[in-house]
C-alpha positions in Angstrom: -13.6 7.6 15.4 -11.2 10.2 16.8 -7.5 10.3 15.7 -4.8 12.5 17.3 -1.9 14.5 16.0 -2.4 15.1 12.4 1.0 16.4 11.0 1.1 17.7 7.6 4.4 16.3 6.1 4.6 18.3 2.8 2.9 19.5 -0.1 4.7 17.7 -2.8 4.6 18.6 -6.5 5.7 15.5 -8.7 8.8 16.3 -10.6 9.2 19.6 -9.2 6.6 21.1 -11.3 2.9 21.1 -11.2 1.5 18.2 -13.4 -1.7 19.0 -15.3 -2.5 21.4 -12.1 -2.8 18.3 -9.6 -0.8 18.2 -6.4 -0.5 15.5 -4.1 -0.5 16.2 -0.3 1.1 13.7 2.2 0.0 13.6 5.7 0.5 11.4 8.7 -2.3 10.7 11.2 -1.3 8.3 14.2 1.8 7.4 12.4 0.1 6.2 9.2 0.9 7.6 5.7 -2.3 8.9 4.1 -2.1 10.3 0.5 -4.8 12.9 -0.5 -5.0 13.3 -4.1 -6.6 16.5 -5.4 -8.2 16.5 -9.0 -7.2 12.9 -9.6 -8.7 9.7 -10.2 -8.7 7.1 -7.3 -6.1 4.3 -8.5 -3.1 6.4 -8.9 -0.1 6.9 -6.7 -1.4 5.4 -3.7 -1.9 1.9 -5.4 1.5 2.4 -7.0 3.3 2.9 -3.8 1.5 0.2 -1.8 2.1 -2.6 -4.2 5.6 -1.9 -5.2 6.3 -1.7 -1.7 4.5 -4.8 -1.0 6.2 -6.6 -3.7 9.8 -5.3 -3.2 9.6 -6.8 0.6 8.0 -9.9 -0.7 11.1 -10.3 -2.7 13.6 -9.5 -0.2 14.0 -6.0 -1.0 15.0 -3.1 1.3 13.3 0.3 2.4 16.3 1.9 0.3 15.6 -0.4 -2.6 11.7 0.5 -2.9 12.4 4.3 -2.5 15.1 4.0 -5.0 12.8 2.3 -7.7 9.8 4.7 -6.8 12.1 7.8 -7.1 13.1 6.7 -10.9 9.6 5.6 -11.5 8.5 9.0 -10.5 10.6 10.7 -13.0 9.8 8.2 -15.7 6.1 8.0 -15.6 5.0 10.4 -12.7 3.9 6.9 -11.2 1.1 6.6 -14.0 0.8 3.1 -15.5 -1.1 4.7 -18.6 1.2 7.4 -19.8 3.0 7.5 -23.1 6.4 9.2 -23.2 6.2 13.0 -23.8 2.2 12.5 -23.2 1.9 11.2 -27.1 -1.2 9.6 -28.1 -1.0 5.6 -28.0 -1.2 4.1 -31.5 -0.9 0.2 -31.5 1.0 -0.1 -34.7 3.7 2.2 -33.5 3.6 0.6 -30.2 4.4 -2.8 -31.8 7.4 -1.5 -34.0 10.5 -2.4 -32.1 12.4 -0.1 -34.2 11.0 3.1 -33.0 12.2 4.7 -29.7 11.2 7.7 -27.7 7.7 6.2 -27.3 8.1 4.7 -23.7 4.8 3.4 -22.0 3.7 2.6 -18.6 5.5 3.0 -15.2 9.0 2.3 -16.5 8.4 3.9 -19.7 9.6 0.7 -21.6 10.6 1.7 -25.1 11.8 -0.1 -28.3 11.6 -4.0 -28.1 11.0 -3.9 -24.1 7.7 -2.1 -25.1 7.0 -4.7 -27.5 7.8 -7.3 -25.1 5.4 -6.0 -22.4 2.4 -5.6 -24.9 3.0 -9.0 -26.4 2.9 -10.4 -22.8 -0.2 -8.4 -22.1 -2.0 -9.8 -25.0 -0.6 -13.3 -24.2 -2.3 -13.1 -20.6 -5.4 -11.1 -22.1 -4.7 -8.3 -19.9 -4.4 -4.5 -20.5 -0.7 -3.5 -20.5 -2.1 -0.6 -18.6 -2.8 -2.6 -15.7 -0.9 -2.0 -12.7 -0.7 -5.4 -11.2 0.4 -6.8 -14.6 3.0 -4.2 -15.1 4.6 -5.0 -11.5 4.4 -8.5 -12.6 6.1 -8.1 -15.7 8.9 -5.7 -14.0 9.9 -8.4 -11.5 9.4 -11.6 -13.5 8.8 -11.3 -17.1 11.2 -8.7 -18.3 14.0 -11.1 -18.9 17.6 -10.2 -17.8 16.1 -6.9 -16.6 13.8 -8.5 -14.1 16.9 -10.3 -12.7 18.8 -7.1 -12.4 15.8 -4.9 -10.6 15.6 -7.8 -8.2 19.3 -7.6 -7.3 19.5 -3.8 -7.3 16.3 -3.5 -4.7 18.4 -5.7 -2.3 20.8 -3.0 -1.6 20.9 -0.6 1.3 22.8 2.4 -0.2 20.1 4.8 -1.4 21.9 7.0 -3.6 23.9 4.2 -5.2 21.0 2.3 -6.0 19.0 5.1 -7.3 21.9 5.7 -9.7 22.2 2.3 -10.7 18.6 1.7 -11.4 18.7 4.9 -13.7 21.7 4.0 -15.4 21.7 0.0 -15.5 17.8 -0.7 -15.8 16.0 2.4 -16.9 19.2 3.0 -19.1 17.9 6.8 -18.9 20.2 9.0 -21.2 19.5 12.3 -19.3 21.9 12.7 -16.4 20.4 15.8 -15.3 17.4 13.8 -14.2 19.7 12.1 -11.6 19.4 14.8 -9.2 15.7 14.8 -9.2 15.5 11.0 -9.0 17.7 11.1 -5.7 15.5 13.8 -4.3 12.5 11.7 -5.0 14.2 8.4 -3.7 15.2 10.6 -0.6 11.4 11.8 0.0 10.1 8.2 -0.2 12.6 7.1 2.3 12.1 9.7 4.6 8.3 9.2 4.2 8.6 5.4 5.2 11.0 6.0 8.0 9.1 8.8 9.5 6.1 6.5 10.1 5.8 5.1 13.8 7.2 1.6 14.3 3.8 0.8 15.7 1.9 1.5 12.3 2.4 1.7 8.8 1.3 3.2 5.4 -2.2 2.2 4.4 -2.2 -1.5 3.3 1.6 -2.0 3.8 2.2 -5.0 6.3 4.6 -3.6 8.7 8.3 -5.0 8.6 8.8 -8.0 10.9 5.0 -9.1 10.4 3.3 -11.4 8.0 -0.3 -12.0 7.1 -1.9 -15.3 6.2 -4.1 -14.2 3.6 -4.1 -11.6 1.0 -6.8 -8.9 1.1 -9.2 -8.0 -1.8 -12.0 -5.6 -0.6 -13.5 -6.1 -4.1 -15.2 -9.0 -2.8 -16.4 -7.4 0.7 -20.3 -7.4 1.0 -23.0 -7.0 4.2 -25.4 -4.7 3.7 -26.1 -4.6 7.3 -22.8 -3.0 8.0 -22.0 0.3 6.0 -18.8 0.2 3.8 -15.8 1.3 5.4 -17.3 1.2 9.1 -15.1 -1.1 11.4 -17.7 -3.4 11.7 -17.8 -3.8 7.8 -14.1 -4.7 7.9 -14.3 -7.1 10.6 -17.2 -9.2 9.4 -15.7 -9.3 5.7 -11.8 -9.8 6.9 -13.0 -12.7 9.1 -14.9 -14.0 6.2 -12.0 -14.4 4.1 -10.9 -17.2 6.6 -13.9 -18.7 6.8 -14.9 -17.2 10.1 -18.5 -16.1 10.5 -19.9 -13.5 12.6 -23.4 -12.3 12.7 -24.8 -9.7 10.5 -26.3 -7.7 13.4 -23.7 -7.5 15.9 -24.2 -3.8 16.6 -21.6 -1.2 17.2 -17.7 -2.1 17.8 -18.1 -2.0 21.3 -21.2 -4.0 21.2 -19.4 -7.1 19.7 -17.8 -8.2 23.0 -21.2 -8.3 25.0 -22.9 -10.9 22.0 -23.8 -13.9 24.4 -23.5 -16.3 21.5 -19.6 -15.9 21.1 -16.8 -16.8 23.4 -14.7 -13.6 24.4 -11.4 -13.9 26.0 -8.8 -11.3 27.2 -5.9 -13.4 25.7 -4.6 -11.9 22.2 -6.2 -14.5 19.8 -5.3 -15.2 16.2 -7.9 -14.3 13.5 -10.3 -13.2 16.1 -12.0 -9.6 16.4 -10.8 -7.2 19.0 -13.7 -4.9 20.3 -12.8 -1.8 21.8 -15.0 0.1 24.5 -16.3 3.5 23.7 -13.4 6.1 24.2 -11.0 3.3 24.8 -7.4 3.8 23.6 -6.3 1.9 20.6 -2.7 1.1 21.2 -2.1 4.3 22.9 -2.4 6.1 19.7 -6.0 7.4 19.1 -9.3 6.8 20.8 -12.4 4.5 19.5 -15.5 6.5 19.1 -16.8 7.9 22.2 -20.0 6.3 21.6 -20.0 3.3 19.4 -16.2 1.7 20.1 -14.2 0.1 17.8 -13.5 -3.5 16.4 -10.3 -4.5 14.4 -9.2 -8.1 13.1 -6.2 -9.7 14.7 -4.1 -10.7 11.6 -1.1 -12.1 13.6 0.2 -12.6 17.2 3.8 -12.5 18.0 5.2 -14.8 20.6 6.0 -11.6 23.1 2.3 -11.0 23.0 2.3 -8.1 20.3 -0.4 -8.2 17.7 -1.1 -6.8 14.2 -4.5 -5.9 13.6 -6.1 -4.8 10.3 -9.1 -2.0 10.5 -11.4 0.3 8.7 -13.2 3.3 9.7 -14.6 6.5 8.4 -12.2 8.3 10.7 -9.4 6.8 8.2 -8.6 8.6 5.1 -8.2 5.1 3.1 -9.9 2.0 3.1 -8.1 0.1 5.5 -4.7 0.2 7.4 -2.7 -2.1 9.7 -1.5 -1.2 13.3 0.7 -2.8 15.7 -0.2 -3.1 19.3 2.4 -3.9 21.9 2.2 -6.9 24.5 0.9 -4.5 27.0 -1.6 -2.8 24.8 -2.9 -6.0 23.3 -3.2 -7.7 27.0 -6.7 -7.5 28.6 -8.6 -6.6 25.3 -11.6 -8.4 24.4 -11.1 -10.7 21.6 -14.4 -12.3 20.1 -14.1 -15.5 18.7 -15.9 -16.1 15.3 -17.8 -19.3 14.5 
């Protein structure tokens, strides 16, 4: 799969200083934010950004709200779920003493009684307090009045004001010197979000104005006949999420439209697989492989004929991404209807 216009945005070192010698490089390829971590484990920043973005918008939050929150969390925890304040070692008896402060844990560096409450809730749910999904759930729904507060703050549209209010009211950070850092981080994230093309979006983040009918969990994806992270692997497995079936040996992406056992239409069709010819443009943004073509799954169809597709492929730096095709670009493509 070939892509055009790889643009390096910045080499950004968190908190203005190298963290354990690690630097994260952000790049945009065909309008998609891609995050490359050097000397870093897989989970980390990309997952945090993706899941907080999704959760904030699910709750009716704004781009400014998620950027302000990320800017604060970046200062607090370097966007790491397992970090202890000042890189201290975790001792459960110390963590469970609500009278001890200066021992914050997790993304928001929950401290004192809030730290104890976080761990208690994790134990109650039989989860690890370091778990990203648990911390995000706790942040927005299980942190008492602070959950109500953060949900209100993320709905605001003044980036600088929201960033400062999250620091002072929600984080209750005592170091005013960090405000400039938080504002700089928040502005960086907002610029990153806004710099994306309106037709594409950061990996795994559903574009504004679109919804998908079924959440994505690739941990269940199989199919030995299609190699992991090939476009055919994605199309086969994503369709299976909806109980829609395609053969295990459909061939290359371009070949899917030529299978005699399947109905093929040129009308954009929800929950179908769109098959691109070898070298065909994908939304005018990049070309399908010159030999094998490409396939993607149609997640949504708008009334105006534009479509949202999800897709994978070895040419993408990340496991999957979304892309919006205009009505003009979507018209006349080959949509393969599953069984």
